[in-house]
N, C-alpha and C positions, 0 to 999 in steps of 0.2 A: 424539546431540547434533547440532544443526544449525548451520551457518554460512551467513550470508546476505550477498550482495553485490548492491547495487542499481546500476542503470545507466539511462541514458536521460533524465536530467535535463538542464536547460539553459534557454535563453531562448526564450519563445514569446509571440506576440502574442495578445492577448485575441480570443477567437473562433476560434483556431486549434485545433491538436491536438498531443498529446504522449503517448507511451507509455513508461511506466516498466516495467522488468523487474527481477526479483529472482531470482538464481540461488542455489539452496540446495544445500548438500552435507550428507551425513549420511544414513544409511539409513532414518531415521524420518520423512523429509520427508512422505511420502504419508499419514501418520497425524496430521499436525498441522493445526490451524486456522491459516490464514495471513492476513495483514492489512497494512494501511498506516496509519501515523500520520503527523502532520506537526507541525512547530513553526515558527511565524512569529516574526520578530524581536519580542522583548518580550512574547511570549504563551506560555501554557502549551501543551504538546503536546496534540494532540487526535486522536481517532479519526477515520479517513476511511472505511475500508471493510474488510470481512473476508469470508472464504470458507471453507466447511467443507472437510474433508479430501478429500471426494470431488468437490468443486466443485458440489454440487447446490443449495446455498443460499448466498445472499449477504446482506450487510447494509451499509447506507450511512448516513453522516450526512446529515441532511436537506439541507444546503446543496449537496451534490454529487449528489444523486439526479437521475437523468435526464441527467447530463453525464458522470459517471465510471462505468467498468465495471471490475470486478475479475474476473479469471479465472486459472485455473491449468492447467498441463500437467504432470501427475505423471510422465509418461514422460520429460520434460525437466528435472524438478525445478525448475520455473520458475513464478513467479506474476507476473501483469501488472496494471498499472493504466493503462487507457486513459482519457486525460483529453481530453474534447471540450468545446469552448467554454469554455476556462478563463477565469477572471476575475482581475483583479489581486489580489483578496483571497485567491486560492489560492496566492499566492507564499509559499513555505516550504521548509524542508528536509523531505523525505519519507523516512520510514523504513519498511523492510520489517520485519515481525515474524512470529514463529511461536511456537506454544505449544499445550499441551493444556489445554483448558478446557471448561466447559459453554457452551452456545450460548444467546443471543448473547454475544459477548465484546468489549466496548467499552472495558474498562479496560486501561491500559497494564500493570497489575500482573498481568494474566492471561497475559502473553506473556513467556516466558523467554528467547527469542532475538531479537536486534535486529541489523539491518545498520548500516553506518556512516553511512548517509544520503546523499541526492543532492539538490542544490539545484534547485528549480523557480522560475523567475522569469517572471511574466506581465506583459508590458508593455501599457499602455493605448493 
């Protein structure tokens, strides 16, 4: 069983950068697909990015491709989301997720474990 704790959210100017971290506990972390979802006010939660258990393959929603990078360090039980050139429309609560699934895994129902979320606000 995995427990996830996000950090690194906050206020950032458009065009700046921000890195989210997600610390996982639980012995099965290295075998899980990890990812990030987000929910903006008044909107449904949406897939942002995911990474395979060994970090060899990544997947992104189109609107963040080329700007966001997901990575993981299994030795540190941590997954990251590097956000470069964020835009005001990236403002949302970002959730770290983990689960066992086939690849790609873009549905929230494919992830059994969720963090509490961290707020990211991008100012224009």
